[in-house]
VOVEXDREN-736822 format. One line per 8 residues: number of its first residue (from 1); their letters; for each residue x, y, z of C-alpha. Coordinates in Angstrom, 3 decimals, padded with zeros to 6 digits. Layout:
# VOVEXDREN-736822
NUM	a	X Y Z | ...
***
This chain:
# VOVEXDREN-736822
1	mkknmtyv	094.970 095.483 087.306 | 091.994 094.832 086.794 | 090.560 097.754 084.122 | 092.939 100.148 081.976 | 093.741 104.107 083.221 | 091.104 106.580 082.738 | 091.722 108.788 079.719 | 091.206 112.044 080.207
9	pavpetvg	090.913 114.643 077.514 | 093.460 117.410 077.346 | 091.272 120.095 077.788 | 093.415 123.763 077.407 | 093.646 125.763 080.085 | 093.315 122.820 082.382 | 095.407 120.201 084.780 | 094.427 117.840 082.162
17	aimsrepl	096.312 119.357 079.638 | 099.981 119.590 081.241 | 099.424 116.819 083.729 | 101.764 113.856 083.459 | 100.220 110.733 081.882 | 103.145 108.546 083.271 | 102.632 108.557 087.499 | 104.689 105.600 088.991
25	mlspmmra	102.141 102.920 090.078 | 102.619 100.282 092.631 | 100.607 097.243 094.456 | 099.563 097.962 098.432 | 100.757 094.741 098.623 | 104.025 094.803 097.579 | 107.096 094.961 099.931 | 109.777 098.030 099.757
33	realvrlr	112.795 094.658 097.789 | 110.055 094.252 095.308 | 108.945 098.177 094.746 | 112.824 098.522 093.902 | 112.642 095.973 091.635 | 110.021 097.069 090.181 | 111.112 101.009 090.059 | 114.369 099.281 087.930
41	qvgvpkdf	112.644 097.412 085.631 | 110.106 100.193 083.795 | 112.479 102.948 084.206 | 111.972 106.150 085.810 | 109.163 108.597 083.656 | 110.679 111.308 081.947 | 109.204 114.164 083.749 | 109.262 112.307 087.772
49	mtncyvvg	110.061 114.264 090.636 | 109.894 112.649 093.962 | 106.797 110.072 094.713 | 105.439 106.892 094.423 | 101.865 106.324 094.021 | 100.176 103.486 095.904 | 097.162 102.270 093.957 | 094.068 099.357 094.243
57	ddytllgl	093.365 097.041 091.246 | 091.319 099.222 089.409 | 094.097 102.619 089.849 | 092.401 103.949 093.128 | 094.311 106.599 095.218 | 095.055 105.134 098.118 | 098.628 106.695 099.196 | 102.142 107.612 098.579
65	itvrdlim	105.212 106.753 099.201 | 108.957 108.958 098.165 | 111.368 107.232 096.614 | 113.962 108.327 099.947 | 111.372 106.294 102.135 | 110.867 103.473 099.470 | 115.059 103.263 099.516 | 115.575 103.705 103.526
73	aqertrld	112.731 101.180 104.487 | 112.768 098.019 104.825 | 113.503 095.137 102.266 | 109.809 093.571 103.613 | 108.172 096.254 104.969 | 104.967 096.370 103.090 | 103.984 099.613 100.574 | 100.945 100.018 102.361
81	qimtqpla	102.226 099.761 105.679 | 104.466 103.448 105.050 | 102.307 104.769 102.843 | 101.470 108.623 103.201 | 098.297 110.545 102.227 | 098.860 113.003 099.860 | 098.515 116.318 101.340 | 095.839 117.103 098.238
89	slspeddq	094.680 116.057 095.319 | 093.936 117.940 091.898 | 090.834 117.282 089.160 | 091.644 116.973 085.180 | 088.799 120.073 084.683 | 090.813 122.397 087.595 | 092.261 125.098 086.319 | 096.404 125.586 085.807
97	ekavalmd	096.465 128.638 087.846 | 094.633 126.913 090.881 | 097.251 123.638 090.652 | 100.294 126.108 090.489 | 098.619 127.982 093.610 | 097.887 124.684 095.523 | 101.321 123.604 094.927 | 102.580 127.044 095.939
105	rldvvelp	100.581 127.494 099.440 | 101.809 123.469 100.126 | 105.144 123.947 098.896 | 105.452 120.563 097.134 | 106.563 119.819 093.954 | 104.289 117.518 093.002 | 100.895 116.267 093.328 | 098.449 113.199 092.472
113	vvdeenhl	095.569 113.909 089.567 | 092.807 112.203 090.165 | 088.904 111.673 088.452 | 086.142 112.064 090.310 | 085.649 108.311 091.749 | 089.931 108.719 093.169 | 091.093 107.119 090.512 | 094.939 108.043 089.357
121	vgtvtaed	094.742 109.525 085.993 | 098.154 111.199 086.551 | 100.680 114.222 088.530 | 101.399 117.379 088.337 | 105.039 118.226 088.645 | 106.922 121.408 089.542 | 108.317 121.460 085.978 | 104.864 121.636 084.744
129	amdvlqae	103.914 124.770 086.922 | 106.999 126.941 085.888 | 105.547 126.123 082.034 | 101.910 127.423 083.518 | 103.830 130.719 085.378 | 105.410 131.805 082.130 | 102.697 131.398 079.531 | 100.608 133.058 082.495
137	atedmerm	103.405 135.475 082.773 | 104.018 136.475 078.881 | 099.896 136.574 078.762 | 099.968 139.071 081.480 | 102.235 141.543 080.129 | 100.533 141.518 076.574 | 097.302 142.292 078.417 | 099.234 145.257 080.148
145	aailpser	100.327 146.068 077.003 | 096.791 145.972 075.196 | 097.877 143.252 073.251 | 095.873 140.275 072.551 | 097.920 137.276 074.163 | 099.974 135.085 071.461 | 100.055 131.399 071.944 | 103.292 131.159 069.752
153	pyfqtrvw	106.537 132.744 069.962 | 107.767 136.613 068.298 | 109.278 134.938 065.517 | 107.129 132.612 064.265 | 104.120 134.364 064.934 | 103.454 135.909 061.112 | 103.200 139.441 060.724 | 098.851 139.893 060.280
161	dlykhril	097.945 137.659 063.704 | 100.229 140.035 065.148 | 098.078 142.748 063.688 | 095.738 141.784 064.406 | 096.089 140.592 068.085 | 097.145 145.277 068.201 | 094.829 146.430 066.299 | 091.202 146.070 068.375
169	wllllmvs	093.047 147.570 071.357 | 094.545 150.614 069.300 | 091.181 151.369 068.217 | 089.674 151.002 071.068 | 092.353 153.565 072.473 | 092.286 155.695 070.681 | 088.874 156.488 070.797 | 088.398 156.366 074.479
177	asvtgaii	091.507 159.229 073.609 | 089.483 161.364 072.127 | 087.564 162.160 075.046 | 090.912 164.407 076.551 | 090.677 166.103 073.509 | 086.778 167.188 073.692 | 087.719 168.383 076.977 | 090.447 170.513 075.809
185	thyetala	088.196 171.978 073.434 | 085.633 172.570 075.918 | 088.001 174.442 078.132 | 089.436 176.361 075.034 | 088.675 179.937 076.802 | 090.375 179.109 079.836 | 093.594 178.014 077.794 | 093.788 181.180 075.577
193	aqvvltaf	093.350 182.757 078.801 | 096.552 181.246 080.358 | 098.592 179.795 077.127 | 101.263 178.649 080.022 | 099.272 176.036 080.938 | 099.131 173.994 078.132 | 103.055 173.326 078.894 | 101.699 171.067 082.073
201	ipmlmdtg	098.945 168.585 080.113 | 101.738 166.074 079.271 | 103.743 166.393 082.260 | 100.282 165.852 084.122 | 099.274 163.147 082.059 | 102.189 161.106 082.116 | 102.125 161.842 085.626 | 098.674 159.738 086.196
209	gncgsqss	099.574 157.515 083.696 | 102.719 156.571 085.788 | 100.960 156.611 089.259 | 098.451 154.119 087.964 | 100.769 151.483 086.917 | 102.310 151.220 089.827 | 099.141 151.066 091.845 | 097.747 148.301 088.955
217	vtvirgls	100.908 146.326 088.807 | 100.902 146.047 092.571 | 097.422 144.435 092.919 | 097.612 142.483 090.204 | 100.149 140.558 091.641 | 098.168 140.628 094.793 | 095.112 139.118 092.786 | 097.591 136.221 091.428
225	lgeigcgd	099.402 135.524 094.394 | 096.241 135.046 096.571 | 097.398 138.269 099.060 | 094.326 140.371 098.155 | 090.741 139.257 098.036 | 087.882 141.127 095.837 | 086.367 141.907 099.717 | 089.935 143.595 100.579
233	wlkvgwke	088.816 146.330 097.859 | 088.589 149.321 101.045 | 091.866 148.393 102.829 | 093.486 148.081 099.748 | 091.809 151.176 098.872 | 092.673 152.989 101.891 | 096.584 152.132 101.425 | 096.431 153.664 098.139
241	lqvgllcg	094.789 156.745 098.905 | 097.606 157.509 101.878 | 100.163 156.297 099.221 | 098.717 158.676 096.791 | 098.774 161.066 098.957 | 102.481 161.347 100.399 | 103.617 160.868 096.233 | 100.949 163.480 095.030
249	atlalvnl	102.707 166.163 098.299 | 106.170 164.645 097.411 | 105.928 165.894 093.795 | 103.465 168.614 094.126 | 105.985 170.330 096.446 | 109.317 169.770 094.388 | 106.656 171.121 091.033 | 106.247 174.195 092.624
257	mklmtlnh	109.292 175.082 094.231 | 110.765 174.230 090.388 | 107.861 176.552 088.853 | 108.181 179.185 091.211 | 112.530 179.003 090.692 | 113.457 177.826 087.085 | 110.797 179.110 085.429 | 109.611 181.641 086.582
265	lpfnvalv	106.082 182.003 086.987 | 103.143 183.004 088.995 | 102.412 181.722 092.722 | 098.951 180.931 091.824 | 099.726 179.216 087.985 | 102.284 177.283 089.934 | 099.723 176.578 092.983 | 097.426 175.193 090.161
273	vsltlvat	099.922 173.157 088.038 | 101.239 171.763 091.732 | 097.220 171.124 093.043 | 096.196 169.099 090.166 | 099.555 166.822 090.482 | 098.111 165.830 094.075 | 095.122 164.809 092.557 | 096.325 163.389 089.776
281	vvvskllg	098.245 161.131 091.547 | 095.816 160.107 094.089 | 092.915 159.454 091.458 | 095.373 157.274 089.420 | 096.357 155.630 092.578 | 092.704 154.136 093.228 | 091.490 153.576 089.515 | 095.356 151.384 089.910
289	cflpilas	094.024 149.361 092.591 | 090.399 149.327 092.019 | 089.787 148.689 088.337 | 091.636 145.263 088.805 | 089.916 144.447 091.922 | 086.596 144.941 089.751 | 087.673 142.891 086.665 | 088.217 140.038 089.134
297	rahldpav	085.552 140.188 091.081 | 083.467 140.008 087.103 | 085.319 136.915 086.629 | 087.414 138.998 083.984 | 090.993 138.867 083.666 | 092.390 141.719 085.599 | 095.204 142.569 083.294 | 092.442 144.063 081.005
305	masplitt	092.691 146.701 083.484 | 096.024 147.714 083.526 | 098.105 150.465 082.156 | 096.729 151.222 078.641 | 092.846 151.889 080.318 | 093.253 153.160 083.425 | 095.903 155.844 081.767 | 092.731 157.009 079.551
313	iadaislv	090.822 157.388 082.198 | 092.876 158.684 084.404 | 094.240 160.986 081.674 | 090.680 162.375 080.955 | 089.680 162.715 085.045 | 093.050 164.676 085.508 | 092.463 167.501 082.666 | 089.325 167.585 084.031
321	vyfriava	090.302 168.785 087.876 | 093.352 170.885 086.120 | 090.912 173.387 084.082 | 088.645 173.407 087.524 | 091.392 174.230 089.729 | 092.367 176.745 086.883 | 089.185 178.194 086.900 | 088.738 178.111 090.304
329	vlgi	092.492 180.428 091.402 | 092.884 181.823 088.446 | 089.447 183.405 087.711 | 089.152 182.477 084.078
***
């Protein structure tokens, strides 16, 4: 080899930070028997998977050959005669999630990493991809629970760090939740006229939060897997609207029967709660699908638009709808 292998800095969240820097490299003029001897001499790297890489004197990637093909080849066959071109390659600057998505789409367990001049600088393996998936899943779970992501395991994280990761979102959600209090205060006359309406506020708010969480989790998963794109917002919205109407109608019907038979409430009061339930479910489903797509289009992490934020917005909307329907139906 005429030059040293290109050094690539390990930038966090990029392929360069997770790739193996010990790919098994062979000369194109080697014969299969010589390549096997070379493999025994240098040994197998710790994170080696399936491929040997055929490179030029300056480490330019020419092709690859699997270990199986190398073993099955005739001893005197040159590697440049049996090598194949990789299905794809990665750049050290590529995002880690792009690498995982590409490996999943191509159904491969290893991809070469090359620089701008096509010099082989490393490989990304299935083991690396699993580490990325685990880290990304953990980060998404933390964001969906309104916690800033932490890089350390739980028992290695200081109490002060856990406090800092959680308090910002808690403060934001506490302030935003005061909006619901203002709405209740604004309609205190209606509540005074029909005190029984107060008893159903927690049920409506919880139902809205649950419905929004269901939609957001489904859409966020679709976005992360590439099944849903930002341009699909209309199709996703239409689908969630239909699901919301079906779920809302079912919940409202069961609720109407319960309130009239078990709680012995007047029909008009039960109707107010049931109609609000339909509206709450539909609005929450739409929020749960539109907000993550909007975040993705704005190049933000869709997980930040998950449960806590969607629940807060859905609560405010459901309360306004609740009291509007109550005023219209009950005439209070």
